[in-house]
Biopython code that builds the backbone (N, CA, C, O; Angstrom):
import numpy as np
from Bio.PDB.StructureBuilder import StructureBuilder

atoms = [
    (1, "MET", "N", (84.222, 41.291, 11.454)),
    (1, "MET", "CA", (84.187, 41.339, 10.019)),
    (1, "MET", "C", (83.680, 39.998, 9.541)),
    (1, "MET", "O", (84.181, 38.952, 9.954)),
    (2, "VAL", "N", (82.691, 40.028, 8.675)),
    (2, "VAL", "CA", (82.168, 38.804, 8.077)),
    (2, "VAL", "C", (82.115, 39.014, 6.573)),
    (2, "VAL", "O", (81.641, 40.043, 6.092)),
    (3, "SER", "N", (82.602, 38.034, 5.845)),
    (3, "SER", "CA", (82.630, 38.117, 4.393)),
    (3, "SER", "C", (82.084, 36.815, 3.814)),
    (3, "SER", "O", (82.534, 35.730, 4.183)),
    (4, "LEU", "N", (81.133, 36.920, 2.923)),
    (4, "LEU", "CA", (80.548, 35.762, 2.257)),
    (4, "LEU", "C", (81.042, 35.769, 0.816)),
    (4, "LEU", "O", (80.807, 36.730, 0.084)),
    (5, "GLU", "N", (81.720, 34.711, 0.409)),
    (5, "GLU", "CA", (82.335, 34.663, -0.917)),
    (5, "GLU", "C", (82.045, 33.346, -1.618)),
    (5, "GLU", "O", (81.885, 32.310, -0.972)),
    (6, "LEU", "N", (81.979, 33.392, -2.937)),
    (6, "LEU", "CA", (82.038, 32.155, -3.707)),
    (6, "LEU", "C", (83.433, 31.588, -3.523)),
    (6, "LEU", "O", (84.394, 32.346, -3.391)),
    (7, "SER", "N", (83.560, 30.286, -3.512)),
    (7, "SER", "CA", (84.873, 29.683, -3.309)),
    (7, "SER", "C", (84.985, 28.402, -4.118)),
    (7, "SER", "O", (84.059, 28.000, -4.822)),
    (8, "ARG", "N", (86.139, 27.779, -3.997)),
    (8, "ARG", "CA", (86.420, 26.562, -4.752)),
    (8, "ARG", "C", (86.323, 25.349, -3.831)),
    (8, "ARG", "O", (87.058, 25.257, -2.847)),
    (9, "PRO", "N", (85.422, 24.420, -4.144)),
    (9, "PRO", "CA", (85.302, 23.224, -3.318)),
    (9, "PRO", "C", (86.578, 22.382, -3.381)),
    (9, "PRO", "O", (87.332, 22.451, -4.352)),
    (10, "ASN", "N", (86.808, 21.587, -2.333)),
    (10, "ASN", "CA", (88.017, 20.782, -2.234)),
    (10, "ASN", "C", (87.791, 19.286, -2.392)),
    (10, "ASN", "O", (88.732, 18.556, -2.701)),
    (11, "LYS", "N", (86.574, 18.815, -2.189)),
    (11, "LYS", "CA", (86.320, 17.373, -2.189)),
    (11, "LYS", "C", (86.419, 16.790, -3.590)),
    (11, "LYS", "O", (85.760, 17.251, -4.522)),
    (12, "VAL", "N", (87.262, 15.758, -3.718)),
    (12, "VAL", "CA", (87.458, 15.084, -5.002)),
    (12, "VAL", "C", (86.122, 14.514, -5.479)),
    (12, "VAL", "O", (85.363, 13.959, -4.684)),
    (13, "GLY", "N", (85.848, 14.644, -6.717)),
    (13, "GLY", "CA", (84.585, 14.198, -7.296)),
    (13, "GLY", "C", (83.587, 15.335, -7.327)),
    (13, "GLY", "O", (83.117, 15.725, -8.395)),
    (14, "PHE", "N", (83.259, 15.871, -6.160)),
    (14, "PHE", "CA", (82.337, 17.001, -6.087)),
    (14, "PHE", "C", (82.950, 18.218, -6.770)),
    (14, "PHE", "O", (82.267, 18.942, -7.494)),
    (15, "LYS", "N", (84.246, 18.439, -6.536)),
    (15, "LYS", "CA", (84.942, 19.580, -7.122)),
    (15, "LYS", "C", (84.868, 19.517, -8.656)),
    (15, "LYS", "O", (84.569, 20.521, -9.303)),
    (16, "GLN", "N", (85.133, 18.361, -9.225)),
    (16, "GLN", "CA", (85.122, 18.219, -10.681)),
    (16, "GLN", "C", (83.712, 18.410, -11.246)),
    (16, "GLN", "O", (83.534, 19.071, -12.269)),
    (17, "ALA", "N", (82.719, 17.833, -10.580)),
    (17, "ALA", "CA", (81.335, 17.998, -11.033)),
    (17, "ALA", "C", (80.901, 19.460, -10.950)),
    (17, "ALA", "O", (80.248, 19.974, -11.858)),
    (18, "TYR", "N", (81.268, 20.122, -9.857)),
    (18, "TYR", "CA", (80.909, 21.534, -9.688)),
    (18, "TYR", "C", (81.553, 22.404, -10.771)),
    (18, "TYR", "O", (80.889, 23.255, -11.363)),
    (19, "PHE", "N", (82.841, 22.189, -11.029)),
    (19, "PHE", "CA", (83.505, 23.019, -12.028)),
    (19, "PHE", "C", (82.978, 22.761, -13.435)),
    (19, "PHE", "O", (82.927, 23.678, -14.254)),
    (20, "PHE", "N", (82.590, 21.531, -13.720)),
    (20, "PHE", "CA", (81.951, 21.267, -15.013)),
    (20, "PHE", "C", (80.664, 22.075, -15.113)),
    (20, "PHE", "O", (80.433, 22.751, -16.116)),
    (21, "TYR", "N", (79.834, 22.012, -14.092)),
    (21, "TYR", "CA", (78.581, 22.763, -14.058)),
    (21, "TYR", "C", (78.837, 24.264, -14.146)),
    (21, "TYR", "O", (78.240, 24.953, -14.974)),
    (22, "PHE", "N", (79.726, 24.769, -13.289)),
    (22, "PHE", "CA", (79.954, 26.206, -13.176)),
    (22, "PHE", "C", (80.635, 26.791, -14.414)),
    (22, "PHE", "O", (80.285, 27.884, -14.860)),
    (23, "ASN", "N", (81.603, 26.066, -14.965)),
    (23, "ASN", "CA", (82.375, 26.591, -16.099)),
    (23, "ASN", "C", (81.713, 26.379, -17.453)),
    (23, "ASN", "O", (81.938, 27.156, -18.381)),
    (24, "PHE", "N", (80.894, 25.331, -17.577)),
    (24, "PHE", "CA", (80.318, 25.026, -18.886)),
    (24, "PHE", "C", (78.802, 25.187, -18.932)),
    (24, "PHE", "O", (78.271, 25.815, -19.848)),
    (25, "LEU", "N", (78.113, 24.632, -17.963)),
    (25, "LEU", "CA", (76.651, 24.674, -18.023)),
    (25, "LEU", "C", (76.066, 26.024, -17.641)),
    (25, "LEU", "O", (75.117, 26.480, -18.280)),
    (26, "VAL", "N", (76.607, 26.678, -16.612)),
    (26, "VAL", "CA", (76.073, 27.993, -16.205)),
    (26, "VAL", "C", (76.143, 29.008, -17.349)),
    (26, "VAL", "O", (75.147, 29.685, -17.604)),
    (27, "PRO", "N", (77.287, 29.146, -18.056)),
    (27, "PRO", "CA", (77.300, 30.102, -19.173)),
    (27, "PRO", "C", (76.302, 29.751, -20.281)),
    (27, "PRO", "O", (75.676, 30.643, -20.854)),
    (28, "ILE", "N", (76.155, 28.478, -20.580)),
    (28, "ILE", "CA", (75.210, 28.072, -21.631)),
    (28, "ILE", "C", (73.775, 28.342, -21.193)),
    (28, "ILE", "O", (72.996, 28.932, -21.941)),
    (29, "LEU", "N", (73.426, 27.915, -19.989)),
    (29, "LEU", "CA", (72.061, 28.134, -19.492)),
    (29, "LEU", "C", (71.758, 29.623, -19.322)),
    (29, "LEU", "O", (70.654, 30.074, -19.628)),
    (30, "GLY", "N", (72.732, 30.378, -18.838)),
    (30, "GLY", "CA", (72.542, 31.818, -18.694)),
    (30, "GLY", "C", (72.313, 32.501, -20.027)),
    (30, "GLY", "O", (71.465, 33.386, -20.146)),
    (31, "TYR", "N", (73.068, 32.090, -21.022)),
    (31, "TYR", "CA", (72.908, 32.665, -22.365)),
    (31, "TYR", "C", (71.543, 32.294, -22.949)),
    (31, "TYR", "O", (70.860, 33.137, -23.529)),
    (32, "LEU", "N", (71.154, 31.031, -22.793)),
    (32, "LEU", "CA", (69.857, 30.602, -23.320)),
    (32, "LEU", "C", (68.705, 31.331, -22.633)),
    (32, "LEU", "O", (67.709, 31.658, -23.278)),
    (33, "ALA", "N", (68.830, 31.584, -21.345)),
    (33, "ALA", "CA", (67.758, 32.240, -20.599)),
    (33, "ALA", "C", (67.694, 33.741, -20.851)),
    (33, "ALA", "O", (66.610, 34.326, -20.852)),
    (34, "SER", "N", (68.858, 34.372, -21.067)),
    (34, "SER", "CA", (68.873, 35.833, -21.146)),
    (34, "SER", "C", (69.257, 36.383, -22.516)),
    (34, "SER", "O", (68.943, 37.527, -22.846)),
    (35, "GLY", "N", (69.932, 35.569, -23.301)),
    (35, "GLY", "CA", (70.440, 36.054, -24.585)),
    (35, "GLY", "C", (71.687, 36.905, -24.425)),
    (35, "GLY", "O", (72.170, 37.490, -25.395)),
    (36, "VAL", "N", (72.217, 36.979, -23.199)),
    (36, "VAL", "CA", (73.414, 37.772, -22.904)),
    (36, "VAL", "C", (74.522, 36.810, -22.493)),
    (36, "VAL", "O", (74.330, 35.983, -21.602)),
    (37, "LYS", "N", (75.677, 36.917, -23.140)),
    (37, "LYS", "CA", (76.759, 35.979, -22.872)),
    (37, "LYS", "C", (77.704, 36.432, -21.766)),
    (37, "LYS", "O", (78.122, 35.602, -20.959)),
    (38, "GLY", "N", (78.049, 37.682, -21.696)),
    (38, "GLY", "CA", (79.090, 38.192, -20.815)),
    (38, "GLY", "C", (79.003, 37.831, -19.350)),
    (38, "GLY", "O", (79.936, 37.223, -18.826)),
    (39, "PRO", "N", (77.910, 38.180, -18.652)),
    (39, "PRO", "CA", (77.870, 37.968, -17.199)),
    (39, "PRO", "C", (78.024, 36.507, -16.786)),
    (39, "PRO", "O", (78.609, 36.217, -15.743)),
    (40, "TYR", "N", (77.518, 35.610, -17.576)),
    (40, "TYR", "CA", (77.548, 34.204, -17.191)),
    (40, "TYR", "C", (78.885, 33.544, -17.521)),
    (40, "TYR", "O", (79.160, 32.441, -17.048)),
    (41, "SER", "N", (79.704, 34.193, -18.313)),
    (41, "SER", "CA", (81.062, 33.713, -18.570)),
    (41, "SER", "C", (82.044, 34.394, -17.616)),
    (41, "SER", "O", (83.066, 33.814, -17.251)),
    (42, "TYR", "N", (81.730, 35.620, -17.217)),
    (42, "TYR", "CA", (82.599, 36.392, -16.334)),
    (42, "TYR", "C", (82.742, 35.744, -14.960)),
    (42, "TYR", "O", (83.850, 35.662, -14.431)),
    (43, "LEU", "N", (81.651, 35.290, -14.385)),
    (43, "LEU", "CA", (81.686, 34.767, -13.020)),
    (43, "LEU", "C", (82.615, 33.556, -12.885)),
    (43, "LEU", "O", (83.460, 33.560, -11.990)),
    (44, "PRO", "N", (82.505, 32.523, -13.724)),
    (44, "PRO", "CA", (83.448, 31.411, -13.609)),
    (44, "PRO", "C", (84.902, 31.836, -13.829)),
    (44, "PRO", "O", (85.807, 31.333, -13.163)),
    (45, "ALA", "N", (85.120, 32.755, -14.755)),
    (45, "ALA", "CA", (86.485, 33.220, -15.013)),
    (45, "ALA", "C", (87.044, 33.984, -13.816)),
    (45, "ALA", "O", (88.226, 33.854, -13.500)),
    (46, "SER", "N", (86.210, 34.777, -13.149)),
    (46, "SER", "CA", (86.701, 35.556, -12.015)),
    (46, "SER", "C", (87.012, 34.658, -10.819)),
    (46, "SER", "O", (87.921, 34.960, -10.045)),
    (47, "LEU", "N", (86.278, 33.569, -10.658)),
    (47, "LEU", "CA", (86.531, 32.669, -9.531)),
    (47, "LEU", "C", (87.887, 31.981, -9.668)),
    (47, "LEU", "O", (88.524, 31.662, -8.664)),
    (48, "LYS", "N", (88.331, 31.753, -10.901)),
    (48, "LYS", "CA", (89.635, 31.112, -11.115)),
    (48, "LYS", "C", (90.770, 31.958, -10.549)),
    (48, "LYS", "O", (91.776, 31.414, -10.095)),
    (49, "ASN", "N", (90.623, 33.275, -10.570)),
    (49, "ASN", "CA", (91.664, 34.180, -10.085)),
    (49, "ASN", "C", (91.459, 34.621, -8.640)),
    (49, "ASN", "O", (92.312, 35.305, -8.074)),
    (50, "PHE", "N", (90.347, 34.238, -8.046)),
    (50, "PHE", "CA", (90.036, 34.660, -6.680)),
    (50, "PHE", "C", (90.834, 33.810, -5.697)),
    (50, "PHE", "O", (90.994, 32.610, -5.921)),
    (51, "PRO", "N", (91.342, 34.400, -4.612)),
    (51, "PRO", "CA", (92.133, 33.632, -3.650)),
    (51, "PRO", "C", (91.343, 32.483, -3.011)),
    (51, "PRO", "O", (90.135, 32.582, -2.798)),
    (52, "HIS", "N", (92.044, 31.411, -2.718)),
    (52, "HIS", "CA", (91.461, 30.260, -2.033)),
    (52, "HIS", "C", (91.069, 30.667, -0.612)),
    (52, "HIS", "O", (91.564, 31.665, -0.087)),
    (53, "GLN", "N", (90.191, 29.902, -0.004)),
    (53, "GLN", "CA", (89.695, 30.182, 1.338)),
    (53, "GLN", "C", (90.841, 30.392, 2.337)),
    (53, "GLN", "O", (90.793, 31.308, 3.158)),
    (54, "LYS", "N", (91.865, 29.541, 2.262)),
    (54, "LYS", "CA", (92.996, 29.644, 3.194)),
    (54, "LYS", "C", (93.762, 30.946, 2.977)),
    (54, "LYS", "O", (94.247, 31.552, 3.933)),
    (55, "GLU", "N", (93.871, 31.377, 1.713)),
    (55, "GLU", "CA", (94.572, 32.636, 1.420)),
    (55, "GLU", "C", (93.810, 33.835, 1.986)),
    (55, "GLU", "O", (94.418, 34.758, 2.529)),
    (56, "ILE", "N", (92.494, 33.823, 1.862)),
    (56, "ILE", "CA", (91.700, 34.925, 2.416)),
    (56, "ILE", "C", (91.835, 34.948, 3.933)),
    (56, "ILE", "O", (91.924, 36.018, 4.534)),
    (57, "SER", "N", (91.850, 33.781, 4.549)),
    (57, "SER", "CA", (92.057, 33.694, 5.992)),
    (57, "SER", "C", (93.390, 34.331, 6.375)),
    (57, "SER", "O", (93.466, 35.061, 7.363)),
    (58, "ASN", "N", (94.430, 34.062, 5.607)),
    (58, "ASN", "CA", (95.746, 34.661, 5.873)),
    (58, "ASN", "C", (95.733, 36.170, 5.662)),
    (58, "ASN", "O", (96.399, 36.898, 6.398)),
    (59, "ILE", "N", (94.992, 36.647, 4.676)),
    (59, "ILE", "CA", (94.870, 38.091, 4.445)),
    (59, "ILE", "C", (94.209, 38.750, 5.655)),
    (59, "ILE", "O", (94.659, 39.799, 6.118)),
    (60, "PHE", "N", (93.140, 38.133, 6.167)),
    (60, "PHE", "CA", (92.480, 38.659, 7.368)),
    (60, "PHE", "C", (93.484, 38.785, 8.510)),
    (60, "PHE", "O", (93.521, 39.806, 9.196)),
    (61, "LYS", "N", (94.298, 37.751, 8.716)),
    (61, "LYS", "CA", (95.299, 37.776, 9.783)),
    (61, "LYS", "C", (96.356, 38.839, 9.524)),
    (61, "LYS", "O", (96.774, 39.537, 10.448)),
    (62, "ASP", "N", (96.789, 38.967, 8.276)),
    (62, "ASP", "CA", (97.834, 39.936, 7.920)),
    (62, "ASP", "C", (97.408, 41.378, 8.174)),
    (62, "ASP", "O", (98.246, 42.225, 8.480)),
    (63, "VAL", "N", (96.110, 41.664, 8.049)),
    (63, "VAL", "CA", (95.639, 43.031, 8.286)),
    (63, "VAL", "C", (95.301, 43.276, 9.754)),
    (63, "VAL", "O", (94.841, 44.359, 10.118)),
    (64, "GLY", "N", (95.535, 42.257, 10.605)),
    (64, "GLY", "CA", (95.398, 42.457, 12.036)),
    (64, "GLY", "C", (94.119, 41.946, 12.677)),
    (64, "GLY", "O", (93.897, 42.175, 13.866)),
    (65, "LEU", "N", (93.274, 41.262, 11.920)),
    (65, "LEU", "CA", (92.066, 40.712, 12.530)),
    (65, "LEU", "C", (92.441, 39.544, 13.440)),
    (65, "LEU", "O", (93.422, 38.845, 13.188)),
    (66, "THR", "N", (91.665, 39.339, 14.485)),
    (66, "THR", "CA", (91.918, 38.244, 15.414)),
    (66, "THR", "C", (90.764, 37.237, 15.348)),
    (66, "THR", "O", (89.690, 37.539, 14.828)),
    (67, "GLY", "N", (91.002, 36.045, 15.880)),
    (67, "GLY", "CA", (89.964, 35.020, 15.877)),
    (67, "GLY", "C", (89.512, 34.649, 14.487)),
    (67, "GLY", "O", (88.347, 34.314, 14.274)),
    (68, "VAL", "N", (90.427, 34.709, 13.542)),
    (68, "VAL", "CA", (90.084, 34.481, 12.137)),
    (68, "VAL", "C", (89.755, 33.003, 11.909)),
    (68, "VAL", "O", (90.493, 32.108, 12.323)),
    (69, "THR", "N", (88.640, 32.784, 11.247)),
    (69, "THR", "CA", (88.243, 31.431, 10.861)),
    (69, "THR", "C", (87.370, 31.516, 9.624)),
    (69, "THR", "O", (86.950, 32.599, 9.215)),
    (70, "TYR", "N", (87.105, 30.369, 9.038)),
    (70, "TYR", "CA", (86.175, 30.351, 7.917)),
    (70, "TYR", "C", (85.361, 29.072, 7.949)),
    (70, "TYR", "O", (85.782, 28.056, 8.502)),
    (71, "TYR", "N", (84.175, 29.146, 7.337)),
    (71, "TYR", "CA", (83.238, 28.031, 7.290)),
    (71, "TYR", "C", (82.848, 27.794, 5.841)),
    (71, "TYR", "O", (82.292, 28.675, 5.184)),
    (72, "GLU", "N", (83.139, 26.613, 5.354)),
    (72, "GLU", "CA", (82.736, 26.262, 3.996)),
    (72, "GLU", "C", (81.294, 25.763, 4.035)),
    (72, "GLU", "O", (80.939, 24.914, 4.853)),
    (73, "ILE", "N", (80.482, 26.294, 3.153)),
    (73, "ILE", "CA", (79.061, 25.956, 3.083)),
    (73, "ILE", "C", (78.792, 25.321, 1.720)),
    (73, "ILE", "O", (79.507, 25.580, 0.752)),
    (74, "THR", "N", (77.778, 24.508, 1.658)),
    (74, "THR", "CA", (77.374, 23.821, 0.422)),
    (74, "THR", "C", (78.562, 23.131, -0.252)),
    (74, "THR", "O", (78.793, 23.286, -1.451)),
    (75, "GLY", "N", (79.296, 22.380, 0.536)),
    (75, "GLY", "CA", (80.407, 21.609, -0.010)),
    (75, "GLY", "C", (81.617, 22.433, -0.385)),
    (75, "GLY", "O", (82.517, 21.937, -1.063)),
    (76, "GLY", "N", (81.656, 23.684, 0.043)),
    (76, "GLY", "CA", (82.784, 24.548, -0.276)),
    (76, "GLY", "C", (82.539, 25.484, -1.450)),
    (76, "GLY", "O", (83.453, 26.182, -1.889)),
    (77, "ILE", "N", (81.318, 25.504, -1.957)),
    (77, "ILE", "CA", (80.974, 26.422, -3.047)),
    (77, "ILE", "C", (80.938, 27.858, -2.525)),
    (77, "ILE", "O", (81.264, 28.803, -3.243)),
    (78, "VAL", "N", (80.541, 27.999, -1.278)),
    (78, "VAL", "CA", (80.465, 29.302, -0.617)),
    (78, "VAL", "C", (81.234, 29.204, 0.694)),
    (78, "VAL", "O", (81.191, 28.179, 1.374)),
    (79, "THR", "N", (81.941, 30.282, 1.044)),
    (79, "THR", "CA", (82.680, 30.312, 2.299)),
    (79, "THR", "C", (82.371, 31.591, 3.052)),
    (79, "THR", "O", (82.346, 32.679, 2.476)),
    (80, "VAL", "N", (82.134, 31.443, 4.358)),
    (80, "VAL", "CA", (81.946, 32.581, 5.248)),
    (80, "VAL", "C", (83.254, 32.762, 6.011)),
    (80, "VAL", "O", (83.695, 31.860, 6.723)),
    (81, "HIS", "N", (83.866, 33.924, 5.860)),
    (81, "HIS", "CA", (85.106, 34.268, 6.566)),
    (81, "HIS", "C", (84.747, 35.191, 7.725)),
    (81, "HIS", "O", (83.939, 36.106, 7.570)),
    (82, "VAL", "N", (85.355, 34.947, 8.892)),
    (82, "VAL", "CA", (85.042, 35.715, 10.085)),
    (82, "VAL", "C", (86.345, 36.146, 10.756)),
    (82, "VAL", "O", (87.285, 35.360, 10.875)),
    (83, "GLY", "N", (86.387, 37.385, 11.184)),
    (83, "GLY", "CA", (87.515, 37.904, 11.948)),
    (83, "GLY", "C", (87.033, 39.063, 12.798)),
    (83, "GLY", "O", (86.040, 39.714, 12.473)),
    (84, "THR", "N", (87.739, 39.316, 13.885)),
    (84, "THR", "CA", (87.372, 40.387, 14.804)),
    (84, "THR", "C", (88.412, 41.504, 14.752)),
    (84, "THR", "O", (89.617, 41.254, 14.779)),
    (85, "VAL", "N", (87.921, 42.737, 14.676)),
    (85, "VAL", "CA", (88.801, 43.895, 14.737)),
    (85, "VAL", "C", (89.187, 44.073, 16.199)),
    (85, "VAL", "O", (88.316, 44.225, 17.056)),
    (86, "PRO", "N", (90.499, 44.056, 16.496)),
    (86, "PRO", "CA", (90.910, 44.169, 17.899)),
    (86, "PRO", "C", (90.636, 45.563, 18.461)),
    (86, "PRO", "O", (90.626, 46.550, 17.725)),
    (87, "ASP", "N", (90.412, 45.630, 19.780)),
    (87, "ASP", "CA", (90.257, 46.919, 20.445)),
    (87, "ASP", "C", (91.558, 47.686, 20.353)),
    (87, "ASP", "O", (92.641, 47.102, 20.362)),
    (88, "LYS", "N", (91.441, 49.004, 20.264)),
    (88, "LYS", "CA", (92.662, 49.827, 20.169)),
    (88, "LYS", "C", (93.131, 50.249, 21.528)),
    (88, "LYS", "O", (94.141, 50.944, 21.644)),
]
sb = StructureBuilder()
sb.init_structure("model")
sb.init_model(0)
sb.init_chain("A")
sb.init_seg("    ")
for serial, (resi, resn, name, xyz) in enumerate(atoms, 1):
    if name == "N":
        sb.init_residue(resn, " ", resi, " ")
    sb.init_atom(name, np.array(xyz, "f"), 0.0, 1.0, " ", f" {name:<3s}", serial, name[0])
structure = sb.get_structure()
């Protein structure tokens, strides 16, 4: 099982800069480019409620996947979660 998700960066400084960009600039730029407000405000709001990388890793383990790990990409903006379905 492989899952690619938007995630929340952890590095101090980068995290604050990213959230400023993602929460404030993306909705403004998206609205200016498209004239549509909803989609560009929805994405930052949905990420706030999305489980952290470690929580998703625990969910993978809880459902029985083995070899569970994750890889943060682009400073933690994106995370690849990996787990193996065990043989029956």
